[in-house]
Backbone as XML, in Angstrom:
<?xml version="1.0"?>
<chain id="A" units="angstrom">
  <residue number="1" name="MET">
    <atom name="N" x="94.032" y="62.396" z="-16.490"/>
    <atom name="CA" x="92.484" y="61.317" z="-16.691"/>
    <atom name="C" x="92.503" y="61.899" z="-15.204"/>
  </residue>
  <residue number="2" name="ALA">
    <atom name="N" x="91.072" y="61.930" z="-14.772"/>
    <atom name="CA" x="90.515" y="61.599" z="-13.483"/>
    <atom name="C" x="89.726" y="60.136" z="-13.472"/>
  </residue>
  <residue number="3" name="ASN">
    <atom name="N" x="90.173" y="59.785" z="-11.781"/>
    <atom name="CA" x="89.861" y="58.531" z="-11.271"/>
    <atom name="C" x="88.322" y="58.756" z="-10.876"/>
  </residue>
  <residue number="4" name="THR">
    <atom name="N" x="88.177" y="57.901" z="-11.603"/>
    <atom name="CA" x="86.621" y="57.803" z="-10.917"/>
    <atom name="C" x="85.996" y="56.811" z="-9.676"/>
  </residue>
  <residue number="5" name="VAL">
    <atom name="N" x="85.466" y="56.799" z="-9.288"/>
    <atom name="CA" x="84.474" y="55.285" z="-8.469"/>
    <atom name="C" x="83.237" y="55.671" z="-8.683"/>
  </residue>
  <residue number="6" name="ARG">
    <atom name="N" x="83.497" y="54.182" z="-8.835"/>
    <atom name="CA" x="81.772" y="53.067" z="-8.674"/>
    <atom name="C" x="80.995" y="53.580" z="-7.969"/>
  </residue>
  <residue number="7" name="GLU">
    <atom name="N" x="79.739" y="53.571" z="-7.083"/>
    <atom name="CA" x="78.814" y="53.335" z="-5.831"/>
    <atom name="C" x="78.499" y="51.929" z="-6.529"/>
  </residue>
  <residue number="8" name="PRO">
    <atom name="N" x="78.994" y="51.017" z="-5.755"/>
    <atom name="CA" x="78.112" y="49.030" z="-6.126"/>
    <atom name="C" x="76.303" y="50.338" z="-6.158"/>
  </residue>
  <residue number="9" name="GLU">
    <atom name="N" x="75.484" y="49.582" z="-6.935"/>
    <atom name="CA" x="74.445" y="49.968" z="-7.414"/>
    <atom name="C" x="73.416" y="48.857" z="-6.841"/>
  </residue>
  <residue number="10" name="THR">
    <atom name="N" x="72.033" y="49.433" z="-5.690"/>
    <atom name="CA" x="71.598" y="47.610" z="-5.131"/>
    <atom name="C" x="70.296" y="48.120" z="-6.207"/>
  </residue>
  <residue number="11" name="PHE">
    <atom name="N" x="69.442" y="47.503" z="-6.226"/>
    <atom name="CA" x="68.020" y="47.084" z="-7.071"/>
    <atom name="C" x="67.083" y="48.341" z="-6.008"/>
  </residue>
  <residue number="12" name="LEU">
    <atom name="N" x="67.188" y="48.272" z="-4.601"/>
    <atom name="CA" x="66.512" y="49.717" z="-4.448"/>
    <atom name="C" x="67.149" y="51.063" z="-4.623"/>
  </residue>
  <residue number="13" name="HIS">
    <atom name="N" x="68.289" y="50.957" z="-4.939"/>
    <atom name="CA" x="68.769" y="52.122" z="-5.327"/>
    <atom name="C" x="68.370" y="52.876" z="-7.117"/>
  </residue>
  <residue number="14" name="HIS">
    <atom name="N" x="67.647" y="51.666" z="-7.370"/>
    <atom name="CA" x="66.926" y="51.856" z="-8.804"/>
    <atom name="C" x="65.468" y="52.053" z="-8.392"/>
  </residue>
  <residue number="15" name="HIS">
    <atom name="N" x="65.010" y="51.654" z="-7.943"/>
    <atom name="CA" x="63.895" y="51.008" z="-7.639"/>
    <atom name="C" x="63.361" y="51.309" z="-6.423"/>
  </residue>
  <residue number="16" name="ARG">
    <atom name="N" x="63.305" y="52.517" z="-5.887"/>
    <atom name="CA" x="62.827" y="53.870" z="-4.687"/>
    <atom name="C" x="61.442" y="53.270" z="-3.910"/>
  </residue>
  <residue number="17" name="TRP">
    <atom name="N" x="60.805" y="53.408" z="-5.057"/>
    <atom name="CA" x="59.407" y="53.263" z="-4.303"/>
    <atom name="C" x="58.690" y="51.857" z="-4.517"/>
  </residue>
  <residue number="18" name="LEU">
    <atom name="N" x="59.972" y="50.937" z="-4.122"/>
    <atom name="CA" x="59.264" y="49.618" z="-3.686"/>
    <atom name="C" x="59.705" y="49.192" z="-2.323"/>
  </residue>
  <residue number="19" name="ALA">
    <atom name="N" x="60.568" y="49.917" z="-2.164"/>
    <atom name="CA" x="60.753" y="50.203" z="0.009"/>
    <atom name="C" x="59.636" y="50.156" z="0.666"/>
  </residue>
  <residue number="20" name="ILE">
    <atom name="N" x="58.371" y="50.930" z="0.743"/>
    <atom name="CA" x="57.249" y="50.838" z="1.078"/>
    <atom name="C" x="56.715" y="49.775" z="1.244"/>
  </residue>
  <residue number="21" name="PRO">
    <atom name="N" x="56.521" y="49.345" z="0.349"/>
    <atom name="CA" x="55.618" y="48.483" z="0.266"/>
    <atom name="C" x="56.496" y="47.000" z="0.275"/>
  </residue>
  <residue number="22" name="LEU">
    <atom name="N" x="57.344" y="46.730" z="-0.215"/>
    <atom name="CA" x="58.626" y="45.429" z="0.690"/>
    <atom name="C" x="58.565" y="45.381" z="2.348"/>
  </residue>
  <residue number="23" name="TRP">
    <atom name="N" x="58.803" y="46.726" z="2.806"/>
    <atom name="CA" x="58.966" y="46.897" z="3.985"/>
    <atom name="C" x="57.688" y="46.948" z="4.233"/>
  </residue>
  <residue number="24" name="ILE">
    <atom name="N" x="56.509" y="47.316" z="4.417"/>
    <atom name="CA" x="54.565" y="46.542" z="4.938"/>
    <atom name="C" x="54.880" y="45.377" z="4.707"/>
  </residue>
  <residue number="25" name="ALA">
    <atom name="N" x="55.121" y="44.746" z="3.935"/>
    <atom name="CA" x="55.170" y="43.141" z="3.124"/>
    <atom name="C" x="56.123" y="42.635" z="4.561"/>
  </residue>
  <residue number="26" name="GLY">
    <atom name="N" x="57.576" y="43.296" z="4.980"/>
    <atom name="CA" x="57.973" y="42.529" z="5.752"/>
    <atom name="C" x="57.725" y="41.772" z="6.497"/>
  </residue>
  <residue number="27" name="VAL">
    <atom name="N" x="57.124" y="43.082" z="7.081"/>
    <atom name="CA" x="56.888" y="43.851" z="9.132"/>
    <atom name="C" x="55.589" y="42.438" z="8.706"/>
  </residue>
  <residue number="28" name="ALA">
    <atom name="N" x="54.757" y="42.703" z="7.963"/>
    <atom name="CA" x="53.554" y="41.909" z="7.885"/>
    <atom name="C" x="53.527" y="40.001" z="7.956"/>
  </residue>
  <residue number="29" name="VAL">
    <atom name="N" x="54.691" y="39.502" z="7.507"/>
    <atom name="CA" x="54.968" y="38.443" z="7.355"/>
    <atom name="C" x="55.389" y="38.330" z="8.730"/>
  </residue>
  <residue number="30" name="VAL">
    <atom name="N" x="56.755" y="38.546" z="9.046"/>
    <atom name="CA" x="57.445" y="38.246" z="9.536"/>
    <atom name="C" x="56.877" y="38.231" z="11.466"/>
  </residue>
  <residue number="31" name="GLY">
    <atom name="N" x="56.179" y="40.010" z="12.119"/>
    <atom name="CA" x="54.977" y="39.971" z="12.594"/>
    <atom name="C" x="53.690" y="38.759" z="12.791"/>
  </residue>
  <residue number="32" name="TRP">
    <atom name="N" x="53.731" y="38.166" z="11.615"/>
    <atom name="CA" x="52.542" y="37.198" z="11.606"/>
    <atom name="C" x="53.016" y="35.805" z="11.657"/>
  </residue>
  <residue number="33" name="GLY">
    <atom name="N" x="53.940" y="35.501" z="10.994"/>
    <atom name="CA" x="54.607" y="34.551" z="12.153"/>
    <atom name="C" x="55.296" y="34.710" z="13.607"/>
  </residue>
  <residue number="34" name="ALA">
    <atom name="N" x="55.892" y="35.767" z="13.541"/>
    <atom name="CA" x="56.094" y="35.946" z="15.234"/>
    <atom name="C" x="54.876" y="35.852" z="16.228"/>
  </residue>
  <residue number="35" name="LEU">
    <atom name="N" x="53.924" y="36.471" z="15.814"/>
    <atom name="CA" x="52.664" y="36.309" z="17.007"/>
    <atom name="C" x="51.720" y="34.992" z="16.519"/>
  </residue>
  <residue number="36" name="MET">
    <atom name="N" x="52.432" y="34.052" z="15.547"/>
    <atom name="CA" x="52.096" y="32.135" z="15.738"/>
    <atom name="C" x="52.352" y="31.448" z="16.337"/>
  </residue>
  <residue number="37" name="LEU">
    <atom name="N" x="53.780" y="31.566" z="15.841"/>
    <atom name="CA" x="55.174" y="31.126" z="17.160"/>
    <atom name="C" x="54.949" y="31.101" z="18.440"/>
  </residue>
  <residue number="38" name="LEU">
    <atom name="N" x="54.517" y="32.465" z="18.687"/>
    <atom name="CA" x="55.018" y="33.077" z="20.356"/>
    <atom name="C" x="53.424" y="32.604" z="20.660"/>
  </residue>
  <residue number="39" name="MET">
    <atom name="N" x="52.691" y="32.589" z="19.774"/>
    <atom name="CA" x="51.276" y="31.916" z="20.750"/>
    <atom name="C" x="50.887" y="30.274" z="20.662"/>
  </residue>
  <residue number="40" name="GLY">
    <atom name="N" x="51.700" y="29.867" z="19.847"/>
    <atom name="CA" x="51.720" y="28.397" z="20.025"/>
    <atom name="C" x="52.664" y="27.882" z="21.708"/>
  </residue>
  <residue number="41" name="ALA">
    <atom name="N" x="53.690" y="28.731" z="21.818"/>
    <atom name="CA" x="54.574" y="28.474" z="22.724"/>
    <atom name="C" x="54.054" y="29.292" z="23.571"/>
  </residue>
  <residue number="42" name="TYR">
    <atom name="N" x="53.253" y="29.905" z="24.534"/>
    <atom name="CA" x="52.627" y="29.631" z="25.131"/>
    <atom name="C" x="51.653" y="28.646" z="25.682"/>
  </residue>
  <residue number="43" name="MET">
    <atom name="N" x="50.721" y="28.842" z="24.456"/>
    <atom name="CA" x="49.606" y="28.081" z="24.189"/>
    <atom name="C" x="50.788" y="26.279" z="24.869"/>
  </residue>
  <residue number="44" name="ALA">
    <atom name="N" x="51.663" y="26.557" z="24.968"/>
    <atom name="CA" x="52.628" y="24.804" z="25.183"/>
    <atom name="C" x="52.288" y="25.001" z="25.916"/>
  </residue>
  <residue number="45" name="THR">
    <atom name="N" x="53.165" y="26.300" z="27.341"/>
    <atom name="CA" x="53.299" y="25.835" z="28.433"/>
    <atom name="C" x="51.475" y="25.716" z="29.078"/>
  </residue>
  <residue number="46" name="ALA">
    <atom name="N" x="50.423" y="25.346" z="28.666"/>
    <atom name="CA" x="49.639" y="25.329" z="29.503"/>
    <atom name="C" x="49.392" y="23.915" z="30.464"/>
  </residue>
  <residue number="47" name="ASN">
    <atom name="N" x="50.305" y="23.233" z="29.801"/>
    <atom name="CA" x="49.571" y="21.874" z="30.932"/>
    <atom name="C" x="51.357" y="21.739" z="31.945"/>
  </residue>
  <residue number="48" name="GLY">
    <atom name="N" x="51.769" y="22.665" z="32.211"/>
    <atom name="CA" x="53.278" y="22.658" z="33.213"/>
    <atom name="C" x="54.536" y="23.277" z="32.120"/>
  </residue>
  <residue number="49" name="SER">
    <atom name="N" x="55.252" y="23.300" z="32.815"/>
    <atom name="CA" x="56.095" y="24.044" z="31.898"/>
    <atom name="C" x="57.666" y="24.312" z="32.786"/>
  </residue>
  <residue number="50" name="HIS">
    <atom name="N" x="58.761" y="24.269" z="31.687"/>
    <atom name="CA" x="60.165" y="24.842" z="32.415"/>
    <atom name="C" x="59.862" y="26.128" z="32.977"/>
  </residue>
  <residue number="51" name="PRO">
    <atom name="N" x="60.412" y="26.167" z="33.717"/>
    <atom name="CA" x="61.163" y="27.721" z="34.546"/>
    <atom name="C" x="61.684" y="28.816" z="34.088"/>
  </residue>
  <residue number="52" name="TRP">
    <atom name="N" x="62.719" y="28.538" z="32.898"/>
    <atom name="CA" x="62.695" y="29.362" z="32.357"/>
    <atom name="C" x="61.830" y="29.914" z="30.671"/>
  </residue>
  <residue number="53" name="ASP">
    <atom name="N" x="60.852" y="28.994" z="30.490"/>
    <atom name="CA" x="60.058" y="29.080" z="29.764"/>
    <atom name="C" x="59.159" y="30.542" z="29.754"/>
  </residue>
  <residue number="54" name="GLY">
    <atom name="N" x="59.134" y="31.004" z="30.524"/>
    <atom name="CA" x="58.281" y="32.865" z="30.924"/>
    <atom name="C" x="59.506" y="33.754" z="30.278"/>
  </residue>
  <residue number="55" name="PRO">
    <atom name="N" x="60.386" y="33.285" z="31.259"/>
    <atom name="CA" x="61.904" y="34.475" z="29.932"/>
    <atom name="C" x="61.735" y="34.698" z="29.476"/>
  </residue>
  <residue number="56" name="LEU">
    <atom name="N" x="62.116" y="32.619" z="28.222"/>
    <atom name="CA" x="62.531" y="33.723" z="27.452"/>
    <atom name="C" x="61.226" y="34.036" z="26.479"/>
  </residue>
  <residue number="57" name="LEU">
    <atom name="N" x="59.978" y="33.004" z="26.757"/>
    <atom name="CA" x="58.578" y="34.391" z="25.381"/>
    <atom name="C" x="58.829" y="35.650" z="26.241"/>
  </residue>
  <residue number="58" name="SER">
    <atom name="N" x="58.981" y="36.179" z="27.015"/>
    <atom name="CA" x="59.021" y="37.778" z="27.025"/>
    <atom name="C" x="60.054" y="38.048" z="26.502"/>
  </residue>
  <residue number="59" name="THR">
    <atom name="N" x="61.733" y="37.331" z="26.633"/>
    <atom name="CA" x="62.400" y="37.997" z="25.956"/>
    <atom name="C" x="62.068" y="38.309" z="24.535"/>
  </residue>
  <residue number="60" name="ALA">
    <atom name="N" x="61.418" y="36.902" z="23.777"/>
    <atom name="CA" x="61.655" y="37.303" z="23.133"/>
    <atom name="C" x="60.652" y="38.257" z="21.962"/>
  </residue>
  <residue number="61" name="LEU">
    <atom name="N" x="59.603" y="37.982" z="22.889"/>
    <atom name="CA" x="58.351" y="39.117" z="23.282"/>
    <atom name="C" x="59.313" y="41.198" z="22.940"/>
  </residue>
  <residue number="62" name="TYR">
    <atom name="N" x="59.812" y="41.180" z="23.711"/>
    <atom name="CA" x="60.400" y="42.366" z="23.953"/>
    <atom name="C" x="61.484" y="42.735" z="22.467"/>
  </residue>
  <residue number="63" name="LEU">
    <atom name="N" x="62.091" y="41.798" z="21.878"/>
    <atom name="CA" x="62.824" y="41.678" z="20.929"/>
    <atom name="C" x="62.614" y="41.994" z="20.006"/>
  </residue>
  <residue number="64" name="PHE">
    <atom name="N" x="60.698" y="41.127" z="19.576"/>
    <atom name="CA" x="59.875" y="41.279" z="18.372"/>
    <atom name="C" x="59.216" y="42.933" z="18.298"/>
  </residue>
  <residue number="65" name="TYR">
    <atom name="N" x="58.817" y="43.983" z="19.894"/>
    <atom name="CA" x="58.898" y="44.247" z="19.929"/>
    <atom name="C" x="59.722" y="45.829" z="19.520"/>
  </residue>
  <residue number="66" name="ALA">
    <atom name="N" x="61.686" y="46.231" z="20.165"/>
    <atom name="CA" x="62.662" y="46.383" z="19.196"/>
    <atom name="C" x="62.172" y="46.513" z="17.872"/>
  </residue>
  <residue number="67" name="ALA">
    <atom name="N" x="62.698" y="45.515" z="17.868"/>
    <atom name="CA" x="63.204" y="44.730" z="15.549"/>
    <atom name="C" x="61.891" y="45.641" z="15.019"/>
  </residue>
  <residue number="68" name="LEU">
    <atom name="N" x="60.736" y="46.146" z="15.048"/>
    <atom name="CA" x="59.742" y="47.143" z="14.149"/>
    <atom name="C" x="59.941" y="48.558" z="14.515"/>
  </residue>
  <residue number="69" name="PRO">
    <atom name="N" x="60.272" y="49.486" z="15.056"/>
    <atom name="CA" x="61.727" y="50.671" z="14.888"/>
    <atom name="C" x="63.157" y="50.626" z="14.450"/>
  </residue>
  <residue number="70" name="VAL">
    <atom name="N" x="63.388" y="49.392" z="14.464"/>
    <atom name="CA" x="64.971" y="49.013" z="13.583"/>
    <atom name="C" x="64.488" y="48.551" z="12.481"/>
  </residue>
  <residue number="71" name="SER">
    <atom name="N" x="63.326" y="48.074" z="12.134"/>
    <atom name="CA" x="63.401" y="48.180" z="10.559"/>
    <atom name="C" x="62.893" y="49.718" z="9.981"/>
  </residue>
  <residue number="72" name="LEU">
    <atom name="N" x="62.455" y="49.887" z="10.478"/>
    <atom name="CA" x="61.360" y="50.958" z="10.798"/>
    <atom name="C" x="63.524" y="51.795" z="10.243"/>
  </residue>
  <residue number="73" name="LEU">
    <atom name="N" x="63.923" y="52.404" z="10.787"/>
    <atom name="CA" x="65.758" y="52.877" z="10.930"/>
    <atom name="C" x="66.156" y="52.774" z="9.484"/>
  </residue>
  <residue number="74" name="HIS">
    <atom name="N" x="66.119" y="51.587" z="8.875"/>
    <atom name="CA" x="66.578" y="50.833" z="9.028"/>
    <atom name="C" x="65.935" y="50.691" z="7.421"/>
  </residue>
  <residue number="75" name="LEU">
    <atom name="N" x="64.764" y="50.982" z="6.744"/>
    <atom name="CA" x="64.526" y="51.081" z="5.309"/>
    <atom name="C" x="64.366" y="53.046" z="5.777"/>
  </residue>
  <residue number="76" name="VAL">
    <atom name="N" x="64.024" y="54.176" z="6.778"/>
    <atom name="CA" x="64.733" y="55.432" z="6.175"/>
    <atom name="C" x="66.242" y="55.979" z="5.914"/>
  </residue>
  <residue number="77" name="LEU">
    <atom name="N" x="67.113" y="54.650" z="6.123"/>
    <atom name="CA" x="68.026" y="55.285" z="5.682"/>
    <atom name="C" x="68.834" y="54.472" z="3.659"/>
  </residue>
  <residue number="78" name="VAL">
    <atom name="N" x="67.460" y="53.293" z="4.162"/>
    <atom name="CA" x="68.125" y="52.501" z="2.447"/>
    <atom name="C" x="67.308" y="54.170" z="1.980"/>
  </residue>
  <residue number="79" name="LEU">
    <atom name="N" x="66.106" y="54.011" z="1.581"/>
    <atom name="CA" x="65.439" y="55.826" z="1.540"/>
    <atom name="C" x="66.884" y="56.336" z="0.861"/>
  </residue>
  <residue number="80" name="VAL">
    <atom name="N" x="67.640" y="57.092" z="2.244"/>
    <atom name="CA" x="68.429" y="58.617" z="2.341"/>
    <atom name="C" x="68.994" y="57.918" z="0.797"/>
  </residue>
  <residue number="81" name="GLY">
    <atom name="N" x="70.300" y="56.628" z="0.850"/>
    <atom name="CA" x="70.582" y="55.519" z="-0.626"/>
    <atom name="C" x="72.202" y="55.865" z="-0.226"/>
  </residue>
  <residue number="82" name="HIS">
    <atom name="N" x="72.707" y="56.193" z="-1.108"/>
    <atom name="CA" x="74.147" y="55.716" z="-0.796"/>
    <atom name="C" x="75.063" y="56.328" z="0.111"/>
  </residue>
  <residue number="83" name="ARG">
    <atom name="N" x="74.492" y="57.616" z="0.802"/>
    <atom name="CA" x="75.807" y="58.241" z="1.853"/>
    <atom name="C" x="75.501" y="57.880" z="3.566"/>
  </residue>
  <residue number="84" name="ALA">
    <atom name="N" x="74.104" y="57.010" z="3.873"/>
    <atom name="CA" x="73.969" y="56.399" z="4.247"/>
    <atom name="C" x="74.089" y="55.272" z="4.397"/>
  </residue>
  <residue number="85" name="ARG">
    <atom name="N" x="75.695" y="54.386" z="3.366"/>
    <atom name="CA" x="75.528" y="53.204" z="3.521"/>
    <atom name="C" x="75.704" y="51.584" z="4.722"/>
  </residue>
  <residue number="86" name="TYR">
    <atom name="N" x="76.382" y="52.685" z="5.268"/>
    <atom name="CA" x="77.409" y="52.429" z="6.387"/>
    <atom name="C" x="75.836" y="51.728" z="7.183"/>
  </residue>
  <residue number="87" name="GLY">
    <atom name="N" x="75.430" y="52.363" z="7.631"/>
    <atom name="CA" x="74.646" y="52.407" z="8.502"/>
    <atom name="C" x="73.597" y="51.841" z="8.157"/>
  </residue>
  <residue number="88" name="SER">
    <atom name="N" x="72.797" y="51.572" z="6.999"/>
    <atom name="CA" x="71.482" y="50.707" z="6.838"/>
    <atom name="C" x="72.499" y="49.588" z="6.410"/>
  </residue>
  <residue number="89" name="ARG">
    <atom name="N" x="73.612" y="49.484" z="6.472"/>
    <atom name="CA" x="74.273" y="47.924" z="6.782"/>
    <atom name="C" x="74.112" y="47.768" z="8.458"/>
  </residue>
  <residue number="90" name="ILE">
    <atom name="N" x="74.777" y="48.695" z="8.980"/>
    <atom name="CA" x="74.292" y="48.724" z="10.642"/>
    <atom name="C" x="73.395" y="47.557" z="11.702"/>
  </residue>
  <residue number="91" name="ALA">
    <atom name="N" x="72.596" y="48.473" z="10.884"/>
    <atom name="CA" x="70.384" y="48.666" z="10.817"/>
    <atom name="C" x="70.054" y="47.770" z="10.665"/>
  </residue>
  <residue number="92" name="GLY">
    <atom name="N" x="70.396" y="46.702" z="8.724"/>
    <atom name="CA" x="69.969" y="45.300" z="8.770"/>
    <atom name="C" x="70.927" y="45.035" z="9.460"/>
  </residue>
  <residue number="93" name="VAL">
    <atom name="N" x="71.521" y="44.892" z="10.606"/>
    <atom name="CA" x="72.469" y="43.288" z="10.573"/>
    <atom name="C" x="71.682" y="43.664" z="11.900"/>
  </residue>
  <residue number="94" name="LEU">
    <atom name="N" x="72.153" y="44.604" z="12.771"/>
    <atom name="CA" x="71.245" y="44.151" z="14.355"/>
    <atom name="C" x="69.228" y="44.086" z="14.186"/>
  </residue>
  <residue number="95" name="LEU">
    <atom name="N" x="68.887" y="44.188" z="13.245"/>
    <atom name="CA" x="67.745" y="43.414" z="12.786"/>
    <atom name="C" x="68.455" y="41.955" z="12.858"/>
  </residue>
  <residue number="96" name="LEU">
    <atom name="N" x="68.514" y="41.795" z="11.541"/>
    <atom name="CA" x="68.962" y="40.561" z="11.935"/>
    <atom name="C" x="69.152" y="39.365" z="13.213"/>
  </residue>
  <residue number="97" name="ILE">
    <atom name="N" x="70.004" y="40.495" z="13.489"/>
    <atom name="CA" x="70.603" y="39.587" z="14.700"/>
    <atom name="C" x="69.320" y="39.936" z="15.586"/>
  </residue>
  <residue number="98" name="LEU">
    <atom name="N" x="67.778" y="40.872" z="16.069"/>
    <atom name="CA" x="67.019" y="40.532" z="16.477"/>
    <atom name="C" x="66.173" y="39.627" z="16.686"/>
  </residue>
  <residue number="99" name="LEU">
    <atom name="N" x="65.771" y="39.689" z="15.500"/>
    <atom name="CA" x="65.412" y="38.195" z="14.624"/>
    <atom name="C" x="65.665" y="36.911" z="15.261"/>
  </residue>
  <residue number="100" name="ALA">
    <atom name="N" x="66.513" y="36.788" z="14.814"/>
    <atom name="CA" x="67.338" y="35.246" z="15.214"/>
    <atom name="C" x="67.583" y="34.938" z="16.905"/>
  </residue>
  <residue number="101" name="VAL">
    <atom name="N" x="67.202" y="36.246" z="16.764"/>
    <atom name="CA" x="67.968" y="35.636" z="18.681"/>
    <atom name="C" x="65.835" y="35.893" z="18.869"/>
  </residue>
  <residue number="102" name="ALA">
    <atom name="N" x="65.134" y="36.784" z="19.271"/>
    <atom name="CA" x="64.121" y="36.152" z="19.554"/>
    <atom name="C" x="63.857" y="34.740" z="18.358"/>
  </residue>
  <residue number="103" name="PHE">
    <atom name="N" x="63.675" y="34.358" z="17.532"/>
    <atom name="CA" x="63.242" y="33.228" z="16.872"/>
    <atom name="C" x="64.157" y="32.121" z="17.609"/>
  </residue>
  <residue number="104" name="GLY">
    <atom name="N" x="65.317" y="32.401" z="18.016"/>
    <atom name="CA" x="66.029" y="31.185" z="18.724"/>
    <atom name="C" x="65.079" y="31.005" z="20.006"/>
  </residue>
  <residue number="105" name="ALA">
    <atom name="N" x="64.899" y="32.385" z="20.963"/>
    <atom name="CA" x="63.882" y="31.892" z="22.368"/>
    <atom name="C" x="63.129" y="31.344" z="21.717"/>
  </residue>
  <residue number="106" name="ILE">
    <atom name="N" x="62.267" y="31.660" z="21.201"/>
    <atom name="CA" x="61.184" y="30.863" z="20.738"/>
    <atom name="C" x="61.522" y="29.308" z="20.977"/>
  </residue>
  <residue number="107" name="LEU">
    <atom name="N" x="62.275" y="28.873" z="19.978"/>
    <atom name="CA" x="63.022" y="27.711" z="19.619"/>
    <atom name="C" x="63.050" y="26.550" z="20.514"/>
  </residue>
  <residue number="108" name="VAL">
    <atom name="N" x="63.488" y="27.300" z="21.725"/>
    <atom name="CA" x="64.318" y="26.513" z="22.429"/>
    <atom name="C" x="63.335" y="26.491" z="23.629"/>
  </residue>
  <residue number="109" name="SER">
    <atom name="N" x="62.810" y="27.486" z="24.161"/>
    <atom name="CA" x="61.559" y="27.612" z="24.493"/>
    <atom name="C" x="60.528" y="26.516" z="24.565"/>
  </residue>
  <residue number="110" name="ALA">
    <atom name="N" x="60.046" y="26.177" z="23.145"/>
    <atom name="CA" x="59.439" y="25.191" z="23.170"/>
    <atom name="C" x="59.924" y="23.989" z="23.181"/>
  </residue>
  <residue number="111" name="ASP">
    <atom name="N" x="60.824" y="23.326" z="22.574"/>
    <atom name="CA" x="62.050" y="22.241" z="23.424"/>
    <atom name="C" x="62.371" y="21.754" z="24.337"/>
  </residue>
  <residue number="112" name="LEU">
    <atom name="N" x="61.946" y="22.443" z="25.378"/>
    <atom name="CA" x="62.039" y="22.494" z="26.902"/>
    <atom name="C" x="61.100" y="21.407" z="27.864"/>
  </residue>
  <residue number="113" name="GLU">
    <atom name="N" x="61.679" y="21.090" z="28.438"/>
    <atom name="CA" x="60.822" y="19.462" z="28.896"/>
    <atom name="C" x="60.249" y="20.537" z="30.014"/>
  </residue>
  <residue number="114" name="PRO">
    <atom name="N" x="58.381" y="20.045" z="30.111"/>
    <atom name="CA" x="57.693" y="20.582" z="30.778"/>
    <atom name="C" x="58.415" y="20.078" z="32.469"/>
  </residue>
  <residue number="115" name="MET">
    <atom name="N" x="58.046" y="20.400" z="33.599"/>
    <atom name="CA" x="58.853" y="19.823" z="35.302"/>
    <atom name="C" x="57.674" y="18.987" z="36.178"/>
  </residue>
</chain>
């Protein structure tokens, strides 16, 4: 009797054609939201700002720039399939960390009181 190990099958494993439109929609939604938050945070510094506002917002901007290639890498690894499962998980976690830190930097900058 042979033992067979079944790989867990995901939604995108069966419907790979949906990966690219979902990636485009995700980049558009997250990018638009990030742009609006970042512009609002920069506009909030017009009346006076805390010394940490500039570095926090610049860090957020650079992290959003870094998130695009990481999301593209994640898309490619998902399209490769189950052979790159661990790589896609690592890229996905890295992408979530990048976005969480970027949005966190924007929200911390918005909460700082002007000096």
